[in-house]
C-alpha positions as CSV (number, residue, x, y, z in Angstrom):
1,M,31.6,14.0,-1.0
2,K,28.5,12.2,-2.1
3,Q,26.2,10.0,-0.1
4,P,28.1,7.2,1.5
5,L,27.2,3.7,-0.6
6,I,25.9,1.0,1.2
7,C,27.9,-2.1,1.6
8,M,26.6,-5.4,2.5
9,T,29.0,-7.8,3.8
10,L,28.5,-11.5,3.1
11,T,29.9,-14.5,5.2
12,A,27.7,-17.6,4.0
13,D,29.3,-21.1,3.1
14,T,28.5,-20.9,-0.5
15,L,28.6,-18.2,-3.1
16,E,25.1,-19.2,-4.4
17,E,23.8,-18.3,-0.8
18,D,25.5,-15.1,-0.5
19,A,24.1,-14.4,-4.2
20,A,20.7,-15.1,-3.1
21,L,21.2,-12.7,-0.4
22,V,22.5,-10.0,-2.8
23,R,19.6,-10.7,-5.1
24,K,17.1,-10.3,-1.9
25,Y,18.4,-7.4,-0.5
26,N,19.0,-5.5,-4.2
27,Q,17.0,-2.5,-3.4
28,Y,18.5,-1.1,-0.1
29,I,22.5,-2.0,-1.1
30,D,24.8,-0.7,-3.6
31,I,27.7,-2.9,-3.1
32,A,28.6,-6.5,-2.0
33,E,31.4,-7.5,-0.2
34,L,32.5,-11.0,-0.6
35,R,34.0,-12.3,2.8
36,V,36.1,-15.2,1.3
37,D,37.2,-16.2,4.8
38,F,33.8,-17.8,5.3
39,L,33.6,-19.7,2.3
40,T,34.1,-23.1,2.4
41,E,37.6,-24.7,1.1
42,D,36.1,-25.8,-2.2
43,E,34.4,-22.7,-2.4
44,Q,37.1,-20.5,-2.2
45,L,38.4,-22.1,-5.5
46,Y,35.9,-20.1,-7.6
47,V,35.6,-17.1,-5.8
48,R,36.5,-15.4,-9.7
49,R,32.8,-16.5,-10.6
50,F,30.6,-14.3,-8.0
51,P,30.6,-10.9,-9.8
52,S,29.4,-12.6,-12.6
53,M,26.6,-14.0,-10.4
54,V,25.3,-10.7,-8.7
55,N,24.4,-7.1,-10.4
56,I,26.2,-5.0,-8.6
57,P,29.8,-3.8,-7.4
58,C,31.7,-6.4,-5.5
59,V,34.5,-6.2,-3.0
60,L,37.2,-8.7,-2.6
61,T,37.7,-9.3,1.2
62,I,40.1,-12.2,3.1
63,R,39.9,-11.1,6.4
64,R,42.6,-12.6,8.6
65,K,41.7,-13.5,12.2
66,I,43.7,-10.6,13.7
67,D,41.7,-8.3,11.7
68,G,38.3,-9.7,12.6
69,G,38.1,-12.4,10.3
70,I,38.2,-16.3,10.1
71,F,40.9,-17.1,8.0
72,T,43.8,-18.7,9.5
73,S,45.9,-20.6,6.9
74,G,48.7,-18.2,6.3
75,E,50.0,-15.0,4.1
76,I,51.2,-18.0,1.0
77,S,47.5,-19.7,0.8
78,R,45.8,-15.6,1.4
79,T,48.4,-14.8,-1.6
80,M,47.3,-17.3,-3.6
81,L,43.6,-16.7,-3.1
82,F,43.9,-13.1,-4.2
83,G,45.9,-13.9,-7.0
84,R,42.8,-15.8,-8.1
85,G,40.1,-13.9,-7.5
86,L,42.0,-11.3,-9.5
87,A,43.2,-13.1,-12.7
88,F,41.7,-13.9,-15.8
89,A,40.0,-10.1,-15.9
90,A,36.9,-10.1,-17.8
91,Q,36.6,-7.3,-20.9
92,N,33.2,-6.3,-19.3
93,P,34.5,-4.7,-15.5
94,A,31.1,-5.5,-14.4
95,R,32.1,-9.1,-14.4
96,N,35.5,-8.1,-12.4
97,F,35.8,-7.3,-8.5
98,A,35.1,-3.8,-8.9
99,Y,37.3,-3.6,-5.3
100,V,39.9,-5.1,-3.5
101,D,40.6,-4.8,0.4
102,F,44.1,-5.1,1.3
103,E,45.2,-5.0,4.8
104,D,47.6,-1.9,5.7
105,D,50.0,-4.8,6.4
106,F,49.5,-6.7,3.7
107,H,52.2,-5.6,0.3
108,V,52.4,-8.1,-2.8
109,P,53.3,-5.8,-5.9
110,S,52.3,-8.1,-8.4
111,L,49.0,-7.9,-6.9
112,Q,48.7,-4.3,-6.3
113,D,50.1,-4.1,-10.2
114,A,47.3,-6.6,-11.5
115,A,44.3,-4.4,-9.5
116,L,45.8,-0.9,-11.1
117,A,45.8,-2.5,-14.5
118,F,42.5,-4.3,-14.1
119,G,40.7,-0.9,-12.8
120,I,40.0,-2.6,-9.6
121,K,40.2,-0.2,-6.9
122,I,42.3,-0.8,-3.9
123,I,40.8,-0.2,-0.4
124,R,43.7,-0.3,2.2
125,S,42.6,-1.0,5.6
126,C,43.2,-0.6,9.4
127,H,41.5,-2.9,12.0
128,D,41.6,-2.6,15.5
129,M,39.6,-5.3,17.6
130,E,40.4,-3.7,21.1
131,K,41.3,0.0,20.9
132,P,40.7,3.1,19.2
133,V,42.8,4.5,16.2
134,T,43.4,8.3,16.1
135,N,45.0,10.7,14.2
136,L,43.2,9.7,11.1
137,R,44.5,12.2,8.7
138,A,47.6,11.1,9.3
139,R,47.2,7.4,9.3
140,C,45.2,7.9,6.0
141,D,47.8,10.0,4.3
142,E,50.7,7.0,5.2
143,M,48.3,4.3,4.2
144,R,47.4,5.7,0.3
145,K,51.2,4.7,-1.0
146,T,50.3,5.5,-4.5
147,G,48.0,8.1,-4.0
148,Y,44.8,5.9,-5.4
149,E,44.0,3.5,-2.5
150,I,40.9,4.4,-0.5
151,P,42.1,4.0,3.5
152,K,39.8,2.0,5.7
153,I,39.8,2.6,9.3
154,A,37.7,0.3,11.5
155,F,38.0,0.2,15.6
156,M,36.3,-0.9,18.9
157,P,35.9,1.8,20.6
158,S,36.7,1.8,24.4
159,T,34.5,4.2,25.6
160,L,32.0,6.3,23.3
161,A,34.7,9.3,23.3
162,D,36.5,7.4,21.1
163,V,33.2,7.8,18.5
164,T,33.2,11.4,19.4
165,N,37.1,11.8,18.6
166,L,36.1,9.7,15.4
167,F,33.6,12.2,14.2
168,K,35.7,15.5,15.8
169,E,38.4,14.0,13.5
170,A,36.9,13.1,10.4
171,E,35.0,16.5,10.1
172,N,37.0,18.5,7.3
173,M,38.5,14.9,6.0
174,T,36.9,15.6,2.2
175,E,40.2,15.7,0.1
176,Y,40.0,11.8,-0.5
177,E,37.7,9.0,-0.4
178,H,38.2,7.2,2.6
179,I,35.9,4.9,5.0
180,F,35.4,5.2,8.6
181,C,33.5,3.2,11.1
182,A,34.1,2.7,15.3
183,M,32.7,-0.9,15.7
184,G,30.5,-2.7,18.4
185,P,27.5,-1.2,20.2
186,M,28.8,2.3,21.0
187,G,30.0,2.8,17.3
188,Q,26.8,1.8,15.7
189,I,26.3,5.4,15.2
190,S,29.3,6.2,13.3
191,R,27.3,3.4,10.8
192,I,24.3,5.2,10.2
193,L,25.9,9.1,10.4
194,S,28.6,8.0,8.0
195,Y,27.8,10.5,5.7
196,K,29.1,13.4,8.7
197,L,32.5,11.0,8.7
198,N,32.5,11.8,4.8
199,S,33.2,7.9,4.4
200,Y,32.9,6.3,1.3
201,F,31.4,3.1,2.4
202,T,28.9,2.3,5.0
203,Y,28.5,-1.5,6.1
204,V,25.5,-3.5,6.8
205,S,24.9,-7.4,7.0
206,P,22.0,-9.3,6.2
207,E,19.7,-10.6,9.0
208,E,20.5,-14.1,7.9
209,M,24.4,-13.8,8.9
210,N,25.5,-14.7,12.4
211,G,29.2,-15.2,11.2
212,I,30.5,-12.1,12.2
213,P,31.0,-11.0,15.7
214,A,29.2,-7.7,17.3
215,V,30.9,-5.1,15.0
216,G,27.7,-3.2,15.3
217,H,26.3,-3.8,11.4
218,L,22.7,-2.9,11.0
219,D,20.8,-4.8,8.7
220,P,20.3,-2.9,5.1
221,V,16.2,-3.1,5.4
222,T,16.7,-1.6,9.0
223,L,19.1,1.0,7.7
224,N,17.0,2.2,4.8
225,T,13.6,2.3,6.6
226,V,14.1,2.7,9.7
227,Y,16.7,5.0,9.6
228,N,16.0,6.7,6.1
229,F,19.8,6.6,5.7
230,R,19.2,7.4,2.0
231,D,17.6,10.6,2.9
232,L,20.6,12.0,5.0
233,N,22.5,14.7,4.8
234,S,24.3,18.2,6.0
235,H,21.1,19.7,6.5
236,T,19.3,16.7,8.7
237,A,18.0,17.6,12.2
238,L,19.8,15.1,14.5
239,Y,18.3,13.6,17.3
240,G,19.4,10.6,19.7
241,I,17.8,7.9,22.0
242,T,20.5,7.0,24.8
243,G,20.9,4.5,27.5
244,W,23.2,1.4,28.7
245,P,23.1,-1.4,27.2
246,L,20.1,-0.1,24.9
247,V,20.4,-3.5,23.5
248,K,17.0,-2.8,21.5
249,T,15.1,0.6,21.4
250,S,11.7,1.5,19.3
251,N,12.2,4.7,20.2
252,P,13.8,5.5,16.3
253,E,11.3,3.6,14.6
254,I,8.3,6.0,16.2
255,H,9.9,9.0,15.5
256,N,11.3,8.6,12.4
257,A,8.2,7.1,10.9
258,G,7.1,10.9,12.2
259,Y,9.6,12.5,10.9
260,K,9.0,11.0,7.4
261,E,5.3,11.4,7.7
262,H,5.5,15.3,8.5
263,N,8.4,15.8,5.7
264,L,10.4,16.8,8.2
265,N,14.7,16.3,7.4
266,A,15.5,14.5,10.8
267,V,16.3,11.3,12.6
268,M,16.6,9.4,16.0
269,V,19.8,7.4,16.0
270,P,20.7,5.2,19.0
271,V,23.5,6.6,21.2
272,R,25.1,4.0,23.5
273,S,27.4,4.6,27.1
274,P,26.9,4.3,30.2
275,S,27.9,7.7,30.8
276,I,25.4,10.5,30.4
277,T,28.6,13.1,29.9
278,E,29.7,11.3,27.3
279,V,26.8,11.4,25.7
280,L,26.1,14.8,25.9
281,D,29.6,15.6,24.5
282,L,29.0,13.7,21.7
283,A,25.5,15.3,21.1
284,R,27.4,18.2,21.0
285,Q,29.8,17.2,18.5
286,I,27.6,16.3,16.0
287,G,25.0,19.1,16.5
288,M,22.6,17.0,18.1
289,K,19.1,18.9,18.8
290,G,17.7,16.8,21.4
291,L,17.9,13.3,23.3
292,A,15.5,10.7,24.5
293,V,16.6,9.5,27.9
294,T,16.5,5.7,29.1
295,V,17.9,3.4,31.9
296,P,20.4,4.2,33.7
297,H,20.4,7.8,32.7
298,K,16.9,9.5,33.6
299,E,18.3,10.4,36.9
300,T,21.5,11.3,36.4
301,V,20.8,13.7,33.3
302,L,19.7,16.2,36.0
303,E,23.1,17.2,37.0
304,E,23.7,18.4,33.0
305,L,20.7,20.6,32.7
306,A,20.3,23.9,32.7
307,E,16.5,23.9,32.6
308,L,13.9,21.4,34.2
309,D,10.3,22.0,33.4
310,L,8.2,21.5,36.4
311,E,6.9,17.9,36.0
312,A,10.3,16.8,35.5
313,G,11.4,18.6,38.6
314,E,8.2,17.5,41.0
315,I,9.0,13.6,39.3
316,G,13.1,13.5,39.6
317,A,13.9,12.4,36.7
318,S,14.0,13.4,32.9
319,N,13.5,11.6,30.0
320,T,13.6,14.1,27.1
321,I,16.5,17.0,26.7
322,I,16.5,19.7,24.2
323,R,19.2,22.0,23.5
324,K,18.6,25.6,24.3
325,N,21.2,28.7,24.1
326,S,21.2,28.2,27.8
327,G,22.4,25.0,27.9
328,W,20.0,21.6,27.8
329,A,16.5,21.6,29.2
330,G,15.4,18.5,31.0
331,Y,11.3,17.4,30.8
332,N,9.4,14.1,31.3
333,T,7.3,12.7,28.9
334,D,6.6,9.1,30.7
335,A,4.1,10.4,32.8
336,Y,2.1,11.4,30.6
337,G,2.6,8.2,28.0
338,F,1.7,6.0,31.2
339,R,-1.4,8.3,32.6
340,R,-2.8,7.9,28.9
341,A,-1.9,4.0,28.4
342,F,-2.9,3.2,31.8
343,I,-6.3,4.8,31.9
344,E,-6.9,3.2,28.9
345,F,-6.0,-0.5,30.1
346,L,-8.4,0.3,33.0
347,G,-11.1,2.0,31.5
348,T,-11.6,4.7,34.3
349,D,-9.3,7.4,35.7
350,K,-10.7,6.6,39.4
351,L,-8.8,4.5,41.9
352,R,-9.5,6.1,45.0
353,H,-9.8,3.0,46.5
354,R,-7.9,0.7,45.1
355,K,-4.5,-0.8,46.2
356,V,-1.6,-0.4,43.3
357,A,2.0,-2.4,43.8
358,I,4.9,-0.4,41.9
359,I,7.3,-2.9,41.2
360,G,10.9,-1.3,41.3
361,A,12.1,2.6,42.0
362,G,13.8,4.2,39.3
363,G,13.4,6.8,36.5
364,A,10.2,5.1,35.3
365,A,8.8,4.1,38.8
366,K,9.4,7.7,39.6
367,A,6.9,8.9,37.0
368,I,4.4,6.5,37.4
369,A,4.3,7.0,41.5
370,Y,3.9,10.7,40.3
371,V,0.5,9.4,38.3
372,I,-0.7,7.3,40.2
373,K,-0.6,9.7,43.4
374,Q,-2.5,12.0,41.5
375,L,-5.1,9.2,40.3
376,G,-5.6,8.8,44.3
377,A,-4.7,5.0,44.5
378,H,-3.0,3.8,47.9
379,A,0.2,2.4,46.5
380,C,3.5,0.5,47.9
381,V,6.9,0.6,46.3
382,F,8.4,-2.4,46.3
383,N,12.5,-2.6,45.2
384,R,15.1,-4.8,46.2
385,T,17.1,-1.8,47.7
386,I,14.4,-1.3,50.0
387,A,16.4,2.6,51.1
388,H,15.4,3.8,47.1
389,A,11.5,2.4,47.7
390,K,11.4,4.4,51.1
391,T,12.6,7.7,49.5
392,L,10.0,7.5,46.4
393,A,7.3,5.9,48.5
394,E,7.7,8.9,51.2
395,R,8.1,11.6,48.6
396,Y,4.0,10.4,48.2
397,G,2.8,9.4,51.2
398,F,3.0,5.6,50.1
399,A,4.1,2.3,51.8
400,Y,7.3,0.5,50.8
401,S,8.5,-3.1,51.1
402,S,11.6,-5.3,50.0
403,L,10.9,-7.1,46.7
404,D,11.6,-10.4,47.7
405,S,10.0,-13.9,49.1
406,E,9.4,-12.4,52.3
407,A,7.2,-9.4,50.7
408,A,4.4,-11.7,49.2
409,D,1.7,-11.4,51.8
410,K,2.0,-7.6,51.2
411,L,2.5,-7.8,47.6
412,E,-1.0,-9.6,47.7
413,H,-2.5,-6.7,50.0
414,Y,-1.7,-4.1,47.4
415,S,-2.6,-6.6,44.3
416,D,-5.3,-4.4,42.8
417,I,-3.1,-3.5,40.2
418,I,0.5,-4.8,39.6
419,I,2.8,-2.1,37.6
420,Q,5.9,-3.4,36.3
421,T,8.9,-0.9,36.2
422,T,12.0,-3.0,36.1
423,T,13.9,-4.5,33.7
424,K,13.6,-7.5,34.4
425,G,11.7,-9.6,31.8
426,M,13.3,-7.6,28.9
427,N,14.1,-9.1,25.9
428,A,13.9,-12.8,28.2
429,S,12.6,-15.6,25.6
430,T,12.4,-18.2,28.6
431,S,9.4,-19.5,30.9
432,S,9.7,-17.4,34.3
433,N,12.3,-17.1,36.6
434,E,13.9,-15.5,39.4
435,D,16.3,-13.7,37.0
436,N,13.6,-12.6,34.5
437,D,10.3,-12.0,36.8
438,P,11.2,-9.6,39.4
439,I,7.8,-10.9,41.3
440,Y,8.6,-15.1,40.6
441,F,7.7,-15.6,44.4
442,Y,4.1,-13.9,44.1
443,H,1.0,-16.4,43.5
444,F,-1.8,-14.5,40.9
445,N,-5.0,-15.6,41.9
446,G,-6.4,-14.0,38.6
447,T,-8.5,-11.2,39.9
448,E,-5.2,-8.7,39.8
449,K,-4.6,-5.9,36.7
450,L,-1.0,-6.1,35.5
451,F,0.8,-3.4,33.9
452,D,4.5,-4.2,32.7
453,I,6.1,-1.5,31.0
454,I,8.7,-3.8,29.2
455,Y,7.3,-3.9,25.5
456,V,10.0,-6.6,23.6
457,P,8.7,-9.1,24.4
458,E,5.4,-8.4,23.6
459,I,4.6,-10.7,26.6
460,T,6.9,-11.0,29.6
461,P,7.4,-14.0,31.9
462,V,5.6,-12.2,34.7
463,M,2.6,-11.2,31.8
464,M,2.5,-14.7,30.6
465,R,2.0,-15.9,34.2
466,A,-0.6,-13.3,35.0
467,A,-2.4,-14.4,32.1
468,E,-2.5,-17.9,32.9
469,A,-4.2,-17.1,36.2
470,G,-6.8,-15.3,34.3
471,C,-5.3,-11.8,35.2
472,K,-5.9,-8.6,32.4
473,V,-2.6,-7.6,31.6
474,C,-0.8,-5.0,29.6
475,N,2.7,-4.4,28.3
476,G,4.5,-1.3,27.5
477,M,4.1,-0.6,23.9
478,K,1.3,2.1,24.6
479,M,3.0,4.2,27.0
480,L,6.0,4.2,24.9
481,K,4.2,5.6,21.7
482,Y,2.1,8.2,23.6
483,Q,5.4,9.4,25.6
484,G,7.0,9.2,22.2
485,Y,4.4,11.2,20.7
486,K,4.9,13.8,23.8
487,Q,8.4,14.1,22.8
488,F,8.1,14.4,19.1
489,K,6.3,17.7,20.1
490,I,9.0,18.8,22.4
491,F,11.5,18.3,19.6
492,T,10.0,19.7,16.7
493,G,7.0,21.6,17.9
494,V,4.4,19.5,15.2
495,D,2.1,16.8,16.9
496,Y,2.9,13.4,16.2
497,E,-0.8,12.8,15.6
498,N,-2.9,14.3,13.0
499,S,-6.0,13.0,15.0
500,D,-7.2,10.8,18.1
501,A,-5.3,8.0,19.4
502,E,-5.9,4.8,17.3
């Protein structure tokens, strides 16, 4: 089948607003879906005008609330609106809707006949906003009542296994055009890799639109520039970044830019799941060659590995895995990325008499503690679960402590350098508080150096507090880049950088 077309869903209040969005994103999309259910009642009366307002094929959709839309006026009103949108067809097909989306249980012969007479393709859709849809071939065969409809199935997966099953069932479905997608965060991979579903469309939404619930749409610019969507094909090498909830990640941007720079037919995509076992099942199903592994899987992934390199074994966490004949092999590039970024931040690799506080005891903290020990510093591990702090600290002969207001004095003793490794502060946009600042109870005196491994936002609440007190601060962006460069080499055998680091 052909490369999937990119269809942008439009949910503005007015036709002109929707048309303006088509003009803005024209170079990134192939088709525009007009969601009439989002238009004001006055604007709905003039939907027939829309195809002539834009220069690309359009889909006429009036989605009911039960199917994920917001139309609530009843089927009689909806039927009349469809009729208004299809009536008075122009001789020039470009001035008509190219597609109309009817749900599987919506059958109005006069509308169907009008669409066929005017050369308008019918998308026959099935949406399940609560659970997965299975037996796809049988469902699609049933939905093609006349043999001309394009069946569309979109569902909300309960687990990543539902997405894996979608790829499995769709693998050999090439007899006729169809549209498949899994919704929500776990389903986003089905939109990027829609070619593996043999899907006719993939759907995107403009950044400006907040009207659609979290169904997993990317914006058209990201799909094209970060994931190089139009260049993906059956020969593309697949890599992933996995974690949960993995709300936002910059790994695909780094890796995919590298693939493009080095003329490699490859792509990295997000694979979201709380289960590392289900992640690896999906990876096997779609032929993924490697995965970057982040919170909370850096430690649990070890049980799934057939091999583990020496450094990852000593650290007790793996953030990079590749598939070999014997199974998955694990590596740790966090240690390399942190060491390089940390030394640049400090301007020295001599820490023999420095006292360091490591905040957190998870997978990233394990790699960082490993490096701090190599650099010769005295350290203390602070963690909410003191047993975890104790386990990590005793591996390297470090001190350990709880992470609460009672630890303030001990933190001050180890405050030459403070390294924040927890997820607190990630995506935070407010001032410091107990929820977004892991050391909210600590008062900076201005002499500390703070390294926070979070990179979104660029300045976390704890970094802001430290900087205001006069401390030198650093976020985790360079650590992310440097560990990604080493990861890239493990994945491809190619050096990411052609020269020294910037």
